[in-house]
N, C-alpha and C positions, 0 to 999 in steps of 0.2 A: 504494500499500499504506498511504499515511499514516492511514488511519482503521481503527478496529477492525473494521469490517463487511467491509474489503478482505483481511484476513488469511488468512480461511478459503481463499478463492479462490486465494490466493497459494501457501497450502500445497498445495493440490489440483494446481495448475498444476505447480509444482517437483517435486512428489514422486510424481506418477502413476506414473511408472516404478519406483518403490520400493516401493510397497505400495498395497493396495486402498483405495476411498474411505472404507469403515468404520473403517479403521486411521488413516488420515490425519486424519480428523476427531477420533477420539480423540488423537492427538498435538497438534492444534490446542488441544483444551480443556485438555489437562494443561499446555500452554506459557502459556495464557491465565492459568490458575491460578497458576502459578509465577512469571510476569511481572507481572501486573497484579492478582493475587488476585481475579479474576473467575472466578465459576461459569457455568454454561450462561446461566442467566437473565440475569447481569449483562451477558454479551457481546451480548445483544438490547438490553437497556435502554440499554448505553454505546456502541451500534454507530456512532455519529456521532463519538466521541472521537477527536481527533487524537493520534498517537503522537508522543513527541519523539525525537530522533534516537538516544539511547542504546537506546530501547526497540526501534526499527526495526533496529538493529545487532544487538541481542539475537537478534531473531527470525530474522534472516539466518543468524547463526551457528547458531542450533538447526536450522535448514533445512540448512544445509550438513553440518552433522554427522550428521543423520538420512539424507542421502544416502550416507554410507559405512557405513550399516546399524548404526551405533552405538543402541543401545536408548535410548529417550526418558528412560529412569530414570536411565541413567548420564550423561546430558547435562546433566540438572537436579540428578543427584546424590541423589534420594530417590525414594519410592514411598509407596503406602498399602496398609497389610495391617490388616485387621479393625478399619477406622476409625483406625489409628494412623499418624502419619508416621514413615517409616522410613528412613535414611540408607543409601544402596548406592553401592559403588564397584567397581574391577574386582578386589577382593579378595572380594567376597560374590556369591552367587546373587541374583537378582532373585526375590523371593517370588512365587509362584504362587497363583491362585485355588484350586488343589486343595489347597494347605496350609492355606488358610483354612477348607476344610471340614474337614480333620484337626483343626485347633484347635478348631472349633466342637462336633466330636464329643467332644474331650477335656473342654471346659468342662462339659458335661453329667454328668460324674463327679464323685465326692466324693474329695478328695486334699488332704493337709497340707504334702506335700512332693513335689517333682516336679523331673526332670532331663531336658535336652535334649543329646542327643548329636549334635556337627557342628552348631553353633548359627548358624554363617554371620553373617547380619545382627542375628541375636538376635531375629527376629521371634517366633518359636514362644515362647521363655521370656518374652519382654516381654509379649506378650498374655496369657499364663497368668497373670503376675503382676498385670497391671492389672485382670483380670476375675474374679480368684479372691482368695482370702487365704493361699494357699500360700506356702510357702517354695521358692524356685526357683534351682535351679543349672544352670550349662550348660558345655559343655566343647566346645574346638573345636582343631585340629592347627594352625590358621594364627593366628600373632600379629596379622597384618595385619587378618584378620576379627575378632578379638576386640577390637580398637580401636574398631572401628566398632560393634560389638555394645554395647561399655560405653557409647559416646556415645549410642546409641539408647536404652539404658535410662535414661541421666540425661535426656534430652529428654522422655521419656515418664513420667518421675517414678517409677519403681519401681526396687526393689533387686534385682538378681540377683548371685549368686556366679558369677563367670566363671572358668573354669580353663584353661589351655594344656596339653592333654593330646592325645597320640595315641591314639584307642581301640585301634588295633589292637595297640599295646605296653602296654596297661593290664590289670593283674591283678586290680584291686579298684576298687569304688566306694563313695561313701557310701549308706547305706541310706535308700531313699526309698518313697513309696507310688505313684508313677507314674514310668516312663521313657518319653521320645518321642523318636523319631529319624527324620530325612529324609536318609538317607546317600546318598553316591553311587550311581545305580543305572543310569546309562545305559551300555550295552555301547559298546566301543570301535568294534563293527562298526556302530553306529547313526549314528555320526558323520556318514557321507555324505548321510543323510536330514535331517539337522539345518539350521536356517535360519543363515545367516551372522552375523545379530546375536547369536546365542547362541554360536557356535563362536569367534568372533573377539574376543568381549568378556567373557565371563562364564569364572570360573576353572575350568580342566579339573580340578583337584584335587577340586572340589565336585561334579563332575558324573559323571565315568565310571569305571567297572571294567572289567577284563579279561574278555573273553568265557569264558575258561576257568575263572573263578573269580567268577561275578557276585554270588552271596552272601555275599561274604567279610565285608561289614560286619554283615550280619542275623546270621549266625552268632556273630561275635564277641559283638555287644551282648545276643543272647538268651541266650547261656552266661553272661554278667556278670549279666545281669538275673534269671535264675533264682536266683542267689545273693544279690543285693544289692536286690532288691524286697522291702519289707516282705510279710508274709501278706495274701493276696487282693490284693496290687500288681497293677498294670495296665502292660502294655507296648503302646505304639502306634507303628506303622511307616507311613511312605509308601513306596511301592514302585512297582517296573517291572511294568506290567499283565501281562508276560509270565510273572511268577514267582510269582503268587499262590498256585498249588497247591502249588508247591515249599516256599515260606515256610511254609504252614500246616502241611504234614508236618514239616518241620524243627522248628517250635515244639512241635508235639505230641510229636515224638520228645525233646525237651529235658525236657518235663514239663508245658508250658502247658495250660490247659484253656479252655474257653469261648472258642474261637478264631473270630472274626468277621471276614469279608472284606468291605469296603465299596467301591462304587463312586462314581466322581466324577462332576461334572456331565456329563462326555462319554460316561458309560456304561462306563468302564474301571475295571477292578479296581486300585483304587489306595491303599488304607488297609487295615491290620490291627490288630485289637485282640487280646490275648491276656491271659488272668489266670493269675497264679501260684497255686497250691493253698495 
């Protein structure tokens, strides 16, 4: 395993019982970028490079942790979101590609001020601030998550106003043009279908809602948004695909108009946009 060319086969041999070949290859390339700052082409060009003891030790450590189903993003402490480097740990969710789609949809809008509710790693507001001229605010109930979000904002050279706040106990918000939220939406009953790498390592606080009240966050946020969005303000949600119709009805009942439901790359109902009259 001393050469770069041997590492991929080492990953495949050691991790074949943990994941399929495609995912193992992905872990390998992420590890190489992290340890050696090599992209895919660099791995080929430098295939005969001999690794030092420290590099070999680091590779073995990564593989050992992957065997415990720990996400590669938590092992190396970061991930990429919309082309930006985002630090993550056990206090934050790992940003998903579906959320990148949501952000991409939002960035097609015109807005001067925006608020992200339940910000986690800060990936949504940081991306909005990076690729628009808007003033962006973000709130989260977890102080530990906010520390990571603040660090990510600094590393990506954007200014976000982060606020420690429990949205379920909130009665007022700052007036803004746009509100976005990717709140907890996985049902407690769906736990048994989830992979170990999510259940064992990502924060339950940011993932799960009780089966008896699955729309608790959506109802609360929408009821605040109808009062604190500016005229023609927009509300964006990432949602559990099971509840698209219910959320549309709830938004319409509150008074939102032009409600759109959008599918993600897996053809699941995943995003909703609504406008305040």
